[in-house]
C-alpha distance (Angstrom), angle and dihedral (degrees) to the residues before:
residue distance angle dihedral
M1 . . .
K2 3.84 . .
R3 3.79 132.6 .
F4 3.78 125.7 -150.8
K5 3.79 135.7 -179.2
F6 3.78 119.4 -150.8
T7 3.81 133.4 -178.8
I8 3.82 111.5 -157.2
N9 3.86 119.2 178.4
G10 3.79 89.0 -19.2
N11 3.83 94.6 -52.0
K12 3.85 116.7 117.8
Y13 3.77 119.4 -138.8
E14 3.80 127.9 -171.4
T15 3.78 111.1 -157.8
E16 3.76 136.2 -178.4
V17 3.76 128.5 -168.9
L18 3.82 104.1 -135.9
S19 3.82 100.4 179.8
I20 3.75 143.4 -18.4
E21 3.82 124.6 -149.4
D22 3.82 119.4 177.1
N23 3.82 101.6 -45.2
V24 3.82 98.6 -26.3
A25 3.78 119.3 96.1
E26 3.83 126.0 -165.5
I27 3.85 105.9 -142.4
E28 3.79 129.5 179.6
V29 3.87 114.2 -150.1
N30 3.86 115.6 -171.7
G31 3.83 89.9 -25.4
T32 3.82 97.8 -45.8
K33 3.83 120.6 109.3
F34 3.80 121.6 -132.8
Y35 3.75 131.9 -178.4
V36 3.81 109.2 -141.4
E37 3.80 125.4 -168.8
V38 3.78 114.6 -144.1
N39 3.80 118.8 -149.1
K40 3.78 96.0 -137.2
D41 3.80 132.1 45.3
I42 3.79 113.5 -89.9
R43 3.73 115.1 -138.0
P44 3.82 118.3 -161.7
S45 3.74 112.4 -118.6
K46 3.82 115.1 -113.7
T47 3.67 123.6 -139.3
P48 3.77 108.9 -119.4
K49 3.79 115.4 -108.2
L50 3.79 116.6 -123.8
V51 3.76 113.8 -131.7
R52 3.77 117.4 -165.0
S53 3.76 125.5 -163.9
V54 3.78 118.8 -121.5
A55 3.84 109.6 -88.8
V56 3.78 116.9 -131.5
P57 3.83 115.7 -158.2
S58 3.79 111.7 -113.5
T59 3.84 88.7 -125.7
D60 3.81 90.7 68.4
S61 3.80 102.4 77.1
V62 3.80 88.2 164.2
P63 3.82 108.8 17.8
S64 3.82 95.8 -166.1
Q65 3.82 92.0 56.7
A66 3.79 122.3 73.0
K67 3.84 114.0 -130.8
T68 3.85 92.8 -142.6
S69 3.75 136.0 15.8
R70 3.83 119.8 -84.5
P71 3.84 116.1 -118.6
D72 3.84 90.3 -119.3
A73 3.82 93.9 46.4
P74 3.78 120.7 103.9
K75 3.78 110.5 -84.2
G76 3.75 119.8 -110.3
A77 3.78 137.9 113.8
G78 3.71 114.4 -22.0
S79 3.78 131.7 -176.1
I80 3.77 128.2 -139.9
K81 3.76 110.2 -142.4
S82 3.77 132.0 -163.2
P83 3.81 110.8 -100.5
L84 3.86 92.0 -160.9
P85 3.80 138.3 17.6
G86 3.79 110.5 -95.9
V87 3.79 147.3 107.4
I88 3.80 128.7 -69.8
L89 3.84 107.7 -116.7
E90 3.83 98.9 178.2
V91 3.79 138.7 -2.3
L92 3.83 109.6 -146.6
V93 3.79 99.8 -171.4
R94 3.83 137.6 50.6
E95 3.80 131.9 -143.7
G96 3.79 109.3 -81.0
D97 3.85 94.8 29.4
T98 3.76 117.6 132.3
V99 3.81 112.0 -129.7
K100 3.82 133.3 -166.5
L101 3.76 128.7 -139.0
G102 3.81 108.8 -78.1
Q103 3.82 95.8 14.4
K104 3.81 114.6 145.1
L105 3.80 110.6 -107.9
L106 3.74 103.8 174.9
I107 3.80 144.1 -17.3
L108 3.79 119.7 -117.4
E109 3.80 124.8 -165.0
A110 3.79 110.8 -144.4
M111 3.79 125.8 164.6
K112 3.86 90.4 -6.6
M113 3.82 91.4 -57.9
E114 3.83 128.7 108.4
N115 3.81 113.6 -124.4
S116 3.79 122.3 -167.7
I117 3.79 112.1 -139.3
E118 3.80 109.5 -152.2
A119 3.83 134.0 -166.1
D120 3.74 113.7 -95.5
K121 3.84 93.2 -160.5
P122 3.80 137.3 21.3
G123 3.80 117.6 -104.9
K124 3.75 146.6 94.8
V125 3.85 123.1 -52.6
T126 3.79 102.9 -117.9
S127 3.82 97.6 176.5
I128 3.79 141.6 3.2
L129 3.73 109.9 -152.3
K130 3.83 100.6 -178.0
Q131 3.79 129.4 46.3
K132 3.81 136.1 -158.3
G133 3.82 110.5 -62.9
D134 3.83 95.5 22.0
A135 3.79 117.4 134.6
V136 3.82 112.5 -131.9
M137 3.79 134.5 -168.7
E138 3.73 127.6 -140.7
G139 3.82 110.4 -75.9
D140 3.86 96.1 18.2
V141 3.83 112.0 144.1
L142 3.82 107.2 -114.6
I143 3.83 104.7 172.7
V144 3.84 134.5 7.6
I145 3.79 118.2 -144.5
G146 3.83 119.6 -162.9
E147 3.78 133.5 173.1
């Protein structure tokens, strides 16, 4: 279990605690076993339990609110938000254009990579809030798609 080295009155002792049951400990001192009775109850030490808080992904600025509309949700205006901070490289649609589900709307450069932002619903582009060269933050509304 545990090893200890003691020096008592100039004499060196190497000890090892072999086992502990209730208040009796089996100890080996310089190769000789002794059974020692301890006056108080010995409680084994417990390893502390690590408790971690629930991690929330950084993409969920408001976890209870969906970022885009679900396919089975009632159709209406929907906004396309930036998934990452970056710079708009190219806008591929104009206001008034009709877009299909999955159609590329714009290209966003984030972390030195080009990311295609696609429509999550079919409809008509009602407004484009960011233009080529604009810096955007995660969650910024880029384009609004209506019916």
